[in-house]
C-alpha positions as CSV (number, residue, x, y, z in Angstrom):
1,X,0.0,0.0,0.0
2,X,1.4,3.5,-0.9
3,X,2.6,5.7,1.9
4,X,-0.3,8.1,2.9
5,X,0.1,11.7,1.8
6,X,0.9,14.0,4.7
7,X,-2.0,16.6,4.7
8,X,-2.3,19.9,6.4
9,X,-5.7,21.5,7.0
10,X,-5.6,25.3,7.2
11,X,-8.8,26.8,8.7
12,X,-9.3,23.6,10.8
13,X,-11.7,25.1,13.3
14,X,-14.2,26.3,10.6
15,X,-17.3,24.3,9.5
16,X,-15.6,23.0,6.4
17,X,-12.3,22.5,8.2
18,X,-13.9,20.2,10.7
19,X,-15.4,18.1,8.0
20,X,-12.0,17.9,6.3
21,X,-10.6,16.6,9.5
22,X,-13.4,14.1,10.0
23,X,-13.2,12.7,6.5
24,X,-9.4,12.9,6.4
25,X,-9.1,11.0,9.6
26,X,-10.7,7.9,8.0
27,X,-9.1,8.1,4.6
28,X,-6.3,5.5,4.3
29,X,-4.6,7.5,1.6
30,X,-3.9,10.6,3.7
31,X,-2.3,11.2,7.1
32,X,-3.3,14.4,8.9
33,X,-0.2,16.1,10.1
34,X,-1.4,19.6,10.7
35,X,-4.6,21.3,11.8
36,X,-3.9,25.1,11.6
37,X,-6.0,27.7,13.3
38,X,-5.6,31.4,14.1
39,X,-3.3,32.3,17.0
40,X,-6.3,33.6,19.0
41,X,-8.7,30.7,18.1
42,X,-10.7,29.3,21.0
43,X,-9.9,25.8,19.5
44,X,-6.1,26.4,19.9
45,X,-4.5,23.4,21.7
46,X,-7.6,21.2,21.4
47,X,-7.5,17.7,19.9
48,X,-8.4,18.1,16.2
49,X,-10.5,14.9,16.2
50,X,-12.6,15.9,19.2
51,X,-13.0,19.4,17.8
52,X,-14.3,17.9,14.6
53,X,-16.8,15.6,16.4
54,X,-14.9,12.3,15.9
55,X,-12.5,10.2,17.9
56,X,-9.3,11.8,19.4
57,X,-6.5,11.9,16.8
58,X,-3.6,13.0,19.0
59,X,-3.2,16.0,16.7
60,X,-3.6,19.4,18.3
61,X,-5.1,22.5,16.7
62,X,-2.1,24.7,16.3
63,X,-1.1,28.1,14.8
64,X,2.3,26.6,13.9
65,X,2.7,24.7,10.6
66,X,4.4,21.3,10.6
67,X,7.9,21.2,9.3
68,X,7.1,18.4,6.8
69,X,4.0,17.9,4.7
70,X,3.1,16.8,1.2
71,X,0.1,19.1,0.5
72,X,-2.2,21.6,2.2
73,X,-5.8,22.5,1.9
74,X,-6.9,26.1,2.8
75,X,-10.6,26.4,3.7
76,X,-10.5,29.6,5.8
77,X,-11.1,33.3,5.1
78,X,-9.6,35.8,2.6
79,X,-7.1,36.9,5.3
80,X,-6.3,33.4,6.3
81,X,-6.0,32.2,2.8
82,X,-3.2,34.8,2.1
83,X,-1.3,33.4,5.2
84,X,-1.6,29.9,3.8
85,X,-0.5,30.9,0.4
86,X,2.6,32.8,1.7
87,X,3.6,29.8,3.9
88,X,3.1,27.2,1.1
89,X,5.0,29.3,-1.5
90,X,7.9,29.7,1.0
91,X,8.0,26.0,1.9
92,X,7.2,24.7,-1.6
93,X,4.1,22.9,-0.5
94,X,1.3,22.2,-3.0
95,X,-1.8,24.0,-2.0
96,X,-5.6,23.6,-2.6
97,X,-7.4,26.9,-2.1
98,X,-11.1,26.5,-1.3
99,X,-11.6,29.9,0.4
100,X,-13.9,32.3,-1.3
101,X,-14.3,36.1,-1.4
102,X,-10.7,36.7,-2.4
103,X,-9.7,40.2,-3.6
104,X,-8.2,40.9,-7.1
105,X,-4.8,41.5,-5.3
106,X,-5.1,38.1,-3.7
107,X,-5.8,36.5,-7.1
108,X,-2.6,38.1,-8.3
109,X,-0.8,36.6,-5.4
110,X,-2.0,33.2,-6.3
111,X,-0.8,33.7,-9.9
112,X,2.7,34.7,-8.6
113,X,2.8,31.8,-6.2
114,X,1.8,29.3,-9.0
115,X,5.2,29.9,-10.6
116,X,6.7,28.2,-7.5
117,X,4.1,25.6,-6.5
118,X,1.1,23.8,-8.0
119,X,-2.1,25.4,-6.8
120,X,-5.7,24.1,-7.2
121,X,-7.9,27.1,-6.9
122,X,-11.7,26.7,-7.3
123,X,-14.7,28.6,-5.9
124,X,-16.4,25.3,-5.2
125,X,-14.9,21.9,-4.6
126,X,-18.1,19.9,-5.1
127,X,-18.1,17.3,-7.9
128,X,-21.8,18.0,-8.7
129,X,-21.2,21.8,-8.8
130,X,-18.3,21.5,-11.2
131,X,-20.3,19.1,-13.5
132,X,-23.2,21.6,-13.4
133,X,-20.7,24.3,-14.5
134,X,-19.9,22.3,-17.6
135,X,-23.6,21.9,-18.3
136,X,-24.1,25.6,-17.9
137,X,-21.2,26.3,-20.2
138,X,-22.8,24.0,-22.9
139,X,-26.3,25.6,-22.4
140,X,-25.0,29.1,-22.7
141,X,-23.0,28.3,-25.8
142,X,-26.1,26.8,-27.5
143,X,-28.4,29.6,-26.4
144,X,-26.1,32.5,-27.4
145,X,-27.9,33.1,-30.7
146,X,-31.4,31.9,-29.8
147,X,-34.2,34.0,-31.5
148,X,-35.3,36.7,-29.1
149,X,-32.4,36.2,-26.7
150,X,-32.1,34.3,-23.5
151,X,-32.2,36.0,-20.2
152,X,-29.9,34.6,-17.5
153,X,-30.5,34.9,-13.7
154,X,-28.5,33.2,-11.0
155,X,-30.1,32.5,-7.6
156,X,-28.0,31.2,-4.7
157,X,-28.9,30.2,-1.2
158,X,-26.6,29.7,1.8
159,X,-26.6,29.7,5.6
160,X,-26.9,32.8,7.6
161,X,-23.3,32.8,8.6
162,X,-21.8,33.2,5.1
163,X,-20.0,36.5,4.9
164,X,-19.5,37.1,1.1
165,X,-22.4,37.7,-1.2
166,X,-23.1,36.6,-3.8
167,X,-21.2,33.4,-3.4
168,X,-17.9,32.7,-5.3
169,X,-19.7,29.8,-7.0
170,X,-22.5,32.1,-8.3
171,X,-19.9,34.5,-9.6
172,X,-18.1,31.7,-11.4
173,X,-21.3,30.6,-13.0
174,X,-21.8,34.2,-14.1
175,X,-18.3,34.3,-15.6
176,X,-19.0,31.1,-17.6
177,X,-22.2,32.5,-18.9
178,X,-20.8,35.9,-19.7
179,X,-17.9,34.4,-21.7
180,X,-20.1,32.0,-23.7
181,X,-22.9,34.5,-24.4
182,X,-20.8,37.7,-24.6
183,X,-22.8,39.4,-21.8
184,X,-21.1,42.4,-20.2
185,X,-23.5,43.6,-17.4
186,X,-23.7,42.0,-13.9
187,X,-26.6,43.2,-11.8
188,X,-26.9,42.2,-8.1
189,X,-30.5,42.3,-7.1
190,X,-33.2,44.7,-8.2
191,X,-35.3,47.3,-6.5
192,X,-37.7,50.1,-7.6
193,X,-38.7,51.1,-11.1
194,X,-35.9,49.4,-13.0
195,X,-37.4,49.5,-16.5
196,X,-37.3,46.7,-19.0
197,X,-34.7,44.1,-18.6
198,X,-31.8,44.5,-21.1
199,X,-30.5,41.4,-22.8
200,X,-26.9,42.0,-22.0
201,X,-27.1,41.5,-18.2
202,X,-26.8,38.6,-15.8
203,X,-28.9,39.0,-12.6
204,X,-27.6,37.6,-9.3
205,X,-29.8,37.0,-6.2
206,X,-28.4,35.9,-2.8
207,X,-30.6,34.3,-0.2
208,X,-29.3,33.7,3.4
209,X,-31.3,31.4,5.6
210,X,-30.7,29.0,8.5
211,X,-28.0,26.4,7.9
212,X,-28.4,25.9,4.2
213,X,-25.3,24.2,2.9
214,X,-25.5,25.7,-0.5
215,X,-27.9,25.8,-3.5
216,X,-27.4,27.4,-7.0
217,X,-30.0,27.7,-9.7
218,X,-29.1,29.1,-13.1
219,X,-32.2,30.2,-15.1
220,X,-32.2,30.6,-18.9
221,X,-35.4,32.4,-19.8
222,X,-36.6,32.6,-23.4
223,X,-39.9,33.5,-25.0
224,X,-42.2,30.5,-24.5
225,X,-39.8,28.2,-22.6
226,X,-37.3,28.1,-19.7
227,X,-34.3,26.0,-18.7
228,X,-33.3,25.8,-15.0
229,X,-30.1,24.0,-13.9
230,X,-30.0,23.5,-10.2
231,X,-27.4,22.0,-7.9
232,X,-27.8,21.7,-4.1
233,X,-25.7,20.3,-1.3
234,X,-27.4,18.5,1.6
235,X,-24.3,18.8,3.8
236,X,-20.7,20.0,3.7
237,X,-19.1,16.7,3.0
238,X,-19.3,17.2,-0.8
239,X,-16.9,20.2,-0.4
240,X,-14.6,18.4,1.9
241,X,-14.3,15.2,-0.1
242,X,-13.8,17.2,-3.3
243,X,-11.0,19.2,-1.7
244,X,-9.3,16.0,-0.5
245,X,-9.6,14.5,-3.9
246,X,-8.0,17.7,-5.3
247,X,-5.1,17.5,-2.8
248,X,-4.3,13.9,-3.8
249,X,-4.4,14.8,-7.5
250,X,-2.2,17.9,-7.0
251,X,0.8,16.2,-5.5
252,X,3.5,15.8,-8.1
253,X,2.1,18.3,-10.6
254,X,4.3,21.1,-12.0
255,X,3.8,24.6,-10.7
256,X,0.7,26.1,-12.2
257,X,-2.9,27.1,-11.3
258,X,-5.2,24.2,-11.7
259,X,-9.0,24.0,-11.4
260,X,-11.5,21.3,-10.4
261,X,-12.1,20.8,-14.1
262,X,-8.5,19.6,-14.2
263,X,-9.0,17.4,-11.2
264,X,-12.1,15.8,-12.7
265,X,-10.8,15.6,-16.2
266,X,-13.5,17.9,-17.6
């Protein structure tokens, strides 16, 4: 049996970080060697397994990175993601970036770091979401020249604790549609007397309710018919399992920015 990959989870005390620990702890192909949290985190010093709701692992939540690791997954915040990127670029550690809400300057930092290390950067790690992105790409391409035009609206739902809006996944869906249909206007919500809807825009609508793990609906509206492509998560394990799959795939790849399309062979 191959030697398990030594995996570091950055953002280990977050909702997704805990699921990464839970799933990683029972995956024979990986060995958890780091559970990184903020220096002021209430979880600091606690056993990573217990914090994640599974059996004790003998691995402490720490603000200090391990000296040796094969790959890291960052599932934290924009600020935390920059910290992970800086560390991994310095230590030449392959990095999966699953954090959202990154600024343009942070995207530039990822591009610079990708000259040194392989990076898998995706707004969503779910297999189903990435397959849906491919379907949206195909639909948008086919509907580009439909008679009367196709109106596109993107509706996303997430839990009340999500800080960025609209979601990074919704924005990625929008980028795909904009490229394929040559649309150049992005409108976030509507209010008041807006007038007729122009054909060159994509509308985004963000819903925040309860503990919703994430839903996205892409609507293509035409005269006389409508297409809706919807993908929904019932829990966070789809994001965690996708990130772990990306980490396994990334090890040994040359420095470059990769996507989940690369991981899944799409």
